[in-house]
C-alpha positions in Angstrom: -43.5 11.2 -52.8 -45.9 10.1 -50.2 -44.6 11.0 -46.7 -43.9 8.4 -44.0 -44.8 9.7 -40.6 -43.3 8.1 -37.5 -44.5 9.1 -34.1 -43.8 8.0 -30.5 -46.3 9.2 -27.9 -47.1 8.5 -24.3 -50.9 8.4 -24.8 -53.6 8.1 -27.4 -54.7 11.8 -27.4 -51.0 12.8 -27.7 -50.5 10.5 -30.7 -53.7 11.7 -32.4 -52.9 15.4 -32.0 -49.3 14.9 -33.3 -50.7 13.0 -36.3 -53.0 15.9 -37.2 -50.1 18.3 -37.1 -47.7 16.1 -39.0 -50.0 15.2 -41.9 -51.1 18.8 -42.2 -47.5 20.0 -42.5 -46.6 17.2 -45.0 -49.4 18.5 -47.2 -49.2 15.6 -49.7 -52.3 15.3 -51.9 -53.2 12.0 -53.6 -56.2 10.0 -54.7 -58.0 6.8 -53.6 -60.9 4.7 -55.0 -64.2 6.2 -53.9 -66.9 4.4 -51.9 -69.5 6.7 -53.5 -71.4 4.9 -56.2 -70.6 6.3 -59.6 -67.6 8.3 -58.3 -64.2 7.1 -59.6 -61.9 8.5 -56.9 -61.6 10.9 -53.9 -58.9 13.4 -53.4 -57.1 12.9 -50.1 -54.3 14.4 -47.9 -52.2 11.2 -47.5 -49.3 9.6 -45.7 -48.0 6.3 -44.5 -47.8 6.1 -40.7 -46.2 4.2 -37.8 -47.4 5.2 -34.4 -46.0 3.9 -31.1 -48.1 4.6 -28.0 -46.3 3.7 -24.8 -49.6 3.1 -22.9 -52.7 2.9 -24.9 -54.9 2.6 -21.8 -53.4 5.6 -20.1 -56.1 8.2 -19.0 -57.2 10.6 -20.1 -57.8 8.7 -23.3 -59.9 11.2 -25.2 -58.5 14.3 -27.0 -60.6 17.5 -26.6 -60.0 18.3 -30.3 -61.9 15.2 -31.3 -65.4 16.0 -32.7 -68.1 15.2 -30.2 -70.1 12.9 -32.5 -67.0 10.6 -33.0 -66.2 10.0 -29.3 -69.9 9.7 -28.4 -70.0 6.7 -30.7 -67.1 4.9 -29.0 -69.3 2.5 -26.9 -71.4 1.6 -29.9 -68.3 1.0 -32.1 -66.8 -1.2 -29.4 -70.0 -3.2 -29.0 -70.1 -3.8 -32.7 -66.6 -5.3 -32.6 -66.9 -7.3 -29.5 -70.6 -8.3 -29.5 -71.5 -8.2 -33.2 -74.5 -5.9 -32.9 -74.2 -5.0 -36.6 -73.4 -8.4 -38.1 -76.9 -8.6 -39.4 -76.2 -5.8 -41.8 -73.8 -8.0 -43.8 -76.7 -10.4 -44.5 -78.8 -7.5 -45.7 -76.1 -6.3 -48.1 -75.6 -3.0 -46.3 -72.1 -3.9 -45.0 -69.6 -6.0 -46.8 -68.0 -7.3 -43.6 -67.8 -6.6 -39.9 -64.7 -6.9 -37.7 -66.7 -9.0 -35.2 -67.6 -11.5 -37.9 -64.0 -11.8 -39.1 -62.5 -12.0 -35.5 -65.2 -14.0 -33.7 -67.0 -16.1 -36.3 -64.5 -17.2 -39.0 -62.9 -20.1 -37.1 -64.9 -22.5 -34.9 -66.4 -22.0 -31.5 -67.4 -19.0 -29.4 -64.7 -16.5 -29.3 -63.2 -17.5 -32.7 -59.7 -16.1 -33.3 -59.7 -14.3 -29.9 -60.1 -17.5 -28.1 -56.9 -18.8 -29.7 -55.1 -15.5 -28.7 -56.1 -16.0 -25.0 -55.3 -19.7 -24.9 -52.0 -19.3 -26.6 -50.8 -16.3 -24.5 -52.0 -18.1 -21.4 -49.8 -21.1 -22.3 -46.9 -19.3 -24.0 -47.0 -15.5 -23.5 -43.6 -15.2 -25.2 -44.8 -16.7 -28.4 -44.3 -14.8 -31.7 -47.3 -16.6 -33.3 -50.2 -15.0 -31.6 -52.2 -13.0 -34.1 -55.6 -12.2 -35.6 -56.1 -11.8 -39.3 -59.1 -10.3 -41.1 -58.2 -10.3 -44.8 -59.7 -13.2 -46.9 -58.1 -12.9 -50.3 -60.7 -14.8 -52.3 -63.5 -12.7 -50.8 -61.9 -9.3 -50.2 -60.3 -8.9 -53.6 -63.8 -8.7 -55.0 -65.4 -6.3 -52.5 -66.0 -2.7 -53.2 -65.3 -1.9 -49.5 -62.9 -4.5 -48.1 -61.6 -4.4 -44.5 -59.1 -1.7 -43.5 -57.7 -3.7 -40.6 -55.4 -6.5 -41.7 -54.1 -8.1 -38.6 -53.4 -7.7 -34.9 -50.3 -9.3 -33.2 -49.9 -9.9 -29.5 -47.0 -10.7 -27.1 -46.1 -10.5 -23.4 -42.5 -10.2 -22.2 -40.8 -11.3 -19.0 -41.6 -7.9 -17.4 -45.3 -8.4 -18.0 -45.3 -5.7 -20.8 -48.2 -6.5 -23.1 -47.6 -5.6 -26.7 -50.4 -5.2 -29.2 -49.5 -4.3 -32.8 -51.9 -3.7 -35.7 -51.5 -3.3 -39.4 -54.0 -1.3 -41.5 -54.4 -1.1 -45.3 -56.2 2.3 -45.3 -58.2 4.6 -43.0 -59.6 8.1 -42.5 -57.5 9.9 -39.9 -60.1 12.6 -39.2 -63.2 10.4 -38.9 -62.0 6.8 -38.2 -58.5 6.5 -36.8 -59.4 7.4 -33.2 -62.4 5.1 -33.2 -60.4 2.3 -34.7 -57.7 2.6 -32.0 -60.3 2.6 -29.3 -61.6 -0.6 -30.7 -58.1 -2.1 -30.5 -57.8 -0.8 -26.9 -61.1 -2.7 -26.1 -59.8 -5.9 -27.6 -56.5 -5.6 -25.7 -58.3 -4.8 -22.4 -60.5 -7.9 -23.0 -57.4 -10.1 -23.4 -55.8 -8.6 -20.3 -59.0 -9.3 -18.2 -59.2 -12.9 -19.5 -55.5 -13.7 -18.9 -55.6 -12.2 -15.4 -58.8 -14.1 -14.5 -58.2 -17.5 -16.2 -54.4 -17.7 -16.1 -53.6 -15.5 -13.0 -51.0 -13.5 -14.9 -51.4 -10.3 -12.9 -50.9 -8.1 -15.9 -51.2 -4.3 -15.3 -53.9 -2.4 -17.2 -51.4 -1.2 -19.7 -50.8 -1.8 -23.5 -47.7 -0.9 -25.5 -49.3 -0.3 -28.9 -47.9 0.1 -32.4 -50.3 1.2 -35.2 -49.1 1.0 -38.8 -51.1 2.2 -41.8 -50.3 2.1 -45.5 -52.7 5.0 -46.4 -53.7 7.3 -43.6 -55.7 10.2 -45.0 -58.0 13.1 -44.7 -60.7 13.5 -47.4 -60.7 16.8 -49.3 -64.4 17.4 -48.4 -63.4 17.3 -44.7 -60.3 19.4 -45.1 -61.7 22.7 -43.8 -63.0 21.1 -40.6 -59.7 19.3 -40.2 -57.7 22.6 -40.7 -59.7 24.3 -37.9 -58.7 21.5 -35.5 -55.1 21.9 -36.6 -55.2 25.6 -35.9 -56.7 24.9 -32.5 -53.8 22.6 -31.7 -51.3 25.2 -32.9 -52.7 27.8 -30.6 -53.3 25.8 -27.5 -53.4 22.3 -26.1 -57.0 21.1 -25.9 -58.5 19.6 -22.8 -58.4 15.8 -22.5 -61.0 13.6 -21.0 -60.9 10.4 -19.0 -63.3 7.6 -20.1 -64.6 7.7 -16.6 -65.1 11.5 -16.5 -68.8 12.3 -15.5 -69.1 14.5 -18.6 -68.0 11.6 -20.9 -70.3 9.2 -19.1 -73.2 11.6 -19.5 -72.6 11.9 -23.2 -71.5 8.4 -24.1 -72.1 6.1 -21.2 -69.6 3.4 -20.1 -67.2 3.2 -23.1 -65.7 -0.2 -22.2 -68.7 -2.0 -20.8 -68.8 -4.3 -23.8 -65.4 -5.7 -22.8 -66.9 -7.4 -19.7 -70.1 -8.5 -21.6 -67.9 -10.2 -24.2 -65.8 -11.9 -21.5 -69.0 -13.3 -19.9 -70.5 -14.3 -23.2 -67.6 -15.8 -25.1 -64.9 -16.8 -22.7 -66.3 -17.5 -19.2 -68.2 -20.6 -20.5 -64.9 -22.0 -21.9 -62.5 -21.2 -19.1 -64.8 -21.4 -16.0 -66.4 -24.8 -16.6 
């Protein structure tokens, strides 16, 4: 039976490292439909997961066990989500969707669904109705590569705790999970910056984050690399890096710069008229 992994962690790197160990120990092999043309399925190490991170924005945010090419891509990935720099690839048939298009373009006006999130939380931070959805049944049921992210839910309590919860259909733990979560962190940070600026809410730079995934997996073809990282974790705790660390900035640049560009582009014109 497919295992269900439940983790509570203080920080993002702690959560990731624990996930690697847990899915390795569970050792449940399954299959999924393949994205490779002409290939029916891929073999995967699989689980369902629920991960609670008590402060998603706590530094250091980057695990040293994470392959360098992945975390070097964080700024580009965040720019794609917040600024839509790869939306044009949908029109060319290279991508079937982008999260930017689903979040920012699918309902009217600059900012799309995220504009609604900021307005609603500014008016009623205690609301249980504040969410973003990405799945379009009449479209995505026909796609060969539909969105993995399904929805993001937001709430603020009386103690100014900011909750962000996301639900995912499927994702690659080894090559996508961390990047996905950094994208959610950027969306959450953007909401915090907007609420503090436009509604004077004085929220701390802190996110209580829950990440739920129906199929979290490691591809068979990546298993040997994955196993090496697991062995590293078993032998020692790897170094962790802050997003502001000079080494990180030299390799990747300013990871969250797109947050402030998106704020100026989409939300300042609406709230600072």
